[in-house]
C-alpha positions in Angstrom: -22.6 3.7 -1.8 -21.0 7.0 -1.0 -19.9 9.8 -3.3 -16.5 11.6 -3.3 -15.6 14.8 -5.0 -11.9 15.7 -5.2 -11.2 19.4 -5.8 -7.9 20.9 -6.9 -6.4 17.7 -8.1 -3.1 18.5 -9.8 -3.4 18.4 -13.6 -0.6 15.8 -13.9 -2.3 13.5 -11.4 -5.6 13.8 -13.2 -4.0 13.2 -16.6 -2.2 10.1 -15.3 -5.3 8.7 -13.8 -7.2 9.2 -17.0 -4.4 7.5 -19.0 -4.3 4.5 -16.6 -8.1 4.3 -16.7 -8.1 4.2 -20.5 -5.4 1.6 -20.6 -7.5 -0.5 -18.2 -10.6 0.0 -20.4 -12.3 1.7 -17.5 -14.0 5.1 -16.8 -12.0 7.5 -14.7 -14.6 7.2 -12.0 -14.5 3.3 -12.0 -10.7 3.4 -12.0 -10.4 5.8 -9.1 -12.9 3.8 -7.1 -10.9 0.7 -7.8 -7.6 2.3 -6.8 -9.1 3.7 -3.6 -10.7 0.4 -2.8 -7.3 -1.4 -3.2 -5.7 1.2 -1.0 -8.1 0.6 1.8 -7.7 -3.2 1.8 -4.2 -3.0 3.0 -3.6 -1.8 6.6 -2.2 1.6 7.1 1.5 1.9 7.9 0.7 2.7 11.5 -1.6 -0.4 11.8 1.0 -2.6 10.2 3.7 -1.5 12.5 1.4 -1.9 15.5 0.6 -5.5 14.4 4.4 -6.2 14.1 4.9 -4.9 17.6 2.3 -7.3 18.9 3.9 -10.4 17.4 5.3 -12.8 20.0 9.1 -12.6 20.4 11.4 -15.6 20.2 12.9 -16.0 23.6 16.4 -16.9 22.4 16.9 -15.3 18.9 16.7 -11.6 18.1 15.5 -10.3 14.8 18.8 -8.5 14.2 20.7 -11.8 14.6 18.4 -13.5 12.2 18.8 -10.8 9.6 22.6 -10.9 10.0 22.6 -14.7 9.6 20.6 -14.5 6.4 22.8 -11.8 5.0 25.9 -13.8 5.7 24.4 -16.8 3.9 23.7 -14.6 0.8 27.2 -13.3 0.6 
């Protein structure tokens, strides 16, 4: 397992992380590790957008048309 040292963390950020860790019944170190772990599970925005671009297109219906149709149904 690797180690991570974060320098110059804003005081407000540190205080909020401590508060959330306490509320979760965790140490600050365990809480920060959990938050970072959850963050890395999800794809980055760039990866997510790239995966959307790779989806097959419907040959007859555009995404914009679909969104308009759904909006019209909701109104």
